[in-house]
N, C-alpha and C positions, 0 to 999 in steps of 0.2 A: 449191516456189517458188525462183526463182534470186536471186542476190545483188543484181542490179540492181533487181529488183522489190521485194525486201525493203527496200532502201535508199530507193527512191522512195516506197513506201507509208509507211515510218516517218517520212520527211521531211514528207510531207503530213499525217500525224497530228500531228506536232510543231507544225504551223502551223494546225491545224484551228480554233483559237479566235480567229484573227486577224479583226479588223473594220477597216474596212467590207468588205462582200462584194467590191467592185471591187478592193480591194487583195489580198484572198485569191485572186481570179481571176488577178491578175497574177503572184502567187507560184506558183500552180499551173501556169500556162502556162510559166513559167521551168523548173520541174522536169520538165514533160512533154517538153521538147525537149532536156534536158541529158543528157550522158553521165554515168553513175553510176560511173565508174571509181574516184574516190576512196573512195566508200562501199563498193564491191565489194572494193577492195583491203584495206580495214580488215577486212572479214569473211573474206576469203581468207587474210589474214595470221594471224588468230586460228585458223582451221581448220588451217592449215599447221603451227602449233605445238601444236595440240591437236585432233586429228582427231575427237574425240568431243564437241566443243563444240556447244552449241545455238545455231545461227546466228540463229534468231528472237529469242532472248533478247538478242542483241547488236545487233540492227538499229537501235535508237535511237542507240547510240554511232556507228554508221556514218553515220546520218542527221546527227548533229552535225557530223561532218567535211564531209559533202556540203553542208550548209547554209552553213557558213562559206565554202567554196569558191565556191558559187554567188553569195553576196553580194559577195565580193571580185571575182569575175569580172565581175559586172554593173557594179560600180564602175569597173573598168578599161575596160569597153566604153563606158561613159558618158564617161569621160575622153578616150577616143579620138575618139568621135563628136561630142562637144559639142553635144547636141541643141538648146541654147538660142542657139547662136552666130549664127544667121541673123536673129533677131528683135530689134528694139530694145525693144519692149514690146508687150504684148497690146493695149493701148488704141490704139496707133499703127497696128498691123498687122492688126487685125481678128480675127474669131472664129476663123479657121483657126489663127492663131498662138496664140490663147488655148487652144484644144484641144490643140495640140502641146505647149504649155508645161505644161499640166496632166498630160499623159501622161508627159512627162519628169520632172516632180516625183514622179509616182507611182512611176516606176522608181527614183528616188533613195531614196524611202521603202522600196520593196521591198528594195533592197540592204541598207539599214540593218537591216530586220527579219530578213532571212536571217542576217546575221552575228550579230545579238543573240540570235536563237533558237538558233543553233548553239552560241554560248557557253553559253547556259542549259543545253542538253542535256549538254555536256561538263564543266560546272562542277564536278561532284563526281567526276570521273574523273581518272586519272593523266595524261591528255592535256591537262588544263586549262591548265597553264602553257605547254605547247607551242602551244596554240591562240592564246593571247595573244601569244606571240612571233611567230607566223605573221602575225597582223594588223599588229603593229608593223613587222615587216620589209616587209610589203606597202606600208604608208604611206611608209616611208623610201625604198623602191625607186621608187615612183611619183613621189615628189618629185624624186629625183635623175635619174630617167630622162626627166623632162619639163621639164628646164631650158630657159630661153629659147633659141631657135635661135641668137641672136646670140652666145651664150657659147661655142659649139662649132661646129666644121665640120659642114655639113649631113649628110655621109655618116657622120661619127662619131656625130652625134646619133641618126641612124636606128639604127645598130648598138647604141648604148647603150640606146636605148628598147627594142629587141627583147630585149637581154640582161636588162634589169631586168624586163620583162614575163614572161619565161620562168621567173623565180625563183618566181613564185607557184605554178606547177604543181609545181615541185620541192619547195617547202616543204609544200604540201598533201599530196603523196604521202608525204613524211616523217612528217607528222602522222598520216596514215592507218595506216601500219605501226605507229607507236607506239600508237595507239588500239587496234589489233587485238591486238598482242602483250601489252600490259598488261591487256587484258580477260581474258586467260587466265593472268594472274599471272606473265608472263615479260618480260624485257627484250628489246630488239630485237637479234637476232643480226646480225652483219656481213653475212651473205648476204642478209638481208631488206632491210637498208638499201641495199645495193648494187643489189638488184632494183628498189627504188623509184627510185633515181638513174637506172638504165637506162631505165625507163619514161618518166621526165621528159625525158631526153635524146632518146628516140625520138619522142615525140609533141608536144613543145613545148607550145604554148598551145591545141592542138586535140585534146582527148581523143576517142577513137573510142567507139562503143558497145561494150559488153562482153557476153560470153556468160554462161552461168549461173553458173559458178564458175571459179576458177583451175584450170588443168589439173592432173591427177594428178602429172605429172612435176614441175611447178613446186612443188606442195605438198610432195613428197618432198624436193626440193632445199632448200627453205626450212627444213624441219624438221630436216634433218641437217647443213646447212651446205654440202652439195654439193661440187662440184669444178670445176676449170676446164674439164674435158672434158664436163661435164653442164650446159649452159647453162639458165638459168631460162626456161621458155616464157612468152611474153607472155600476160597475162590477156585480151588482145584476140583471141588465137587460139581458134578453135572446137575 
């Protein structure tokens, strides 16, 4: 079983008791279409620092990172798209707007559940404090990045919004490597932190699908600290 599958299966298991079924369906659909890079990076980080680690035993921890990311990413998507903006009220605009409003409300609830369940999974791990910091930073960045357009130049506003948006991915990958390293009783080496930063800079807000594991070259580099002439291979490389 590869790391993306491990992460997705563990995330679904963590959500399996959610009611009502329609909400669970919305959560499952979100996970089905998502890149599992954050969770896979957590597992790959643990394996890089301890090649003998049982990845299946750490899948829940990887799922916690993934769930927090999916919840915050969905929140960011809703803030961008503003699905309620076109309707004044369901009563005024008819059944179509009522259905759209219910679906939008369901997505907001889904985002809250994803983050809350991710917190629950990581609550008793060494990554718990970082998880809280990640969510707090996201709230602050989204507030600052979406100031009223009248307060800043339009071009500057767009650039600021993009900058603040990209910080979520950087923070989540930082959380992922911490969750992975501490799972095997180690602190995060500089090479691993740098690797996460490079991934965030490379992919921005659009994580790609991931292969089964981090490459062997990347694992060796992370485990030993590597060198400038031995670049870490991307986990998105096959």
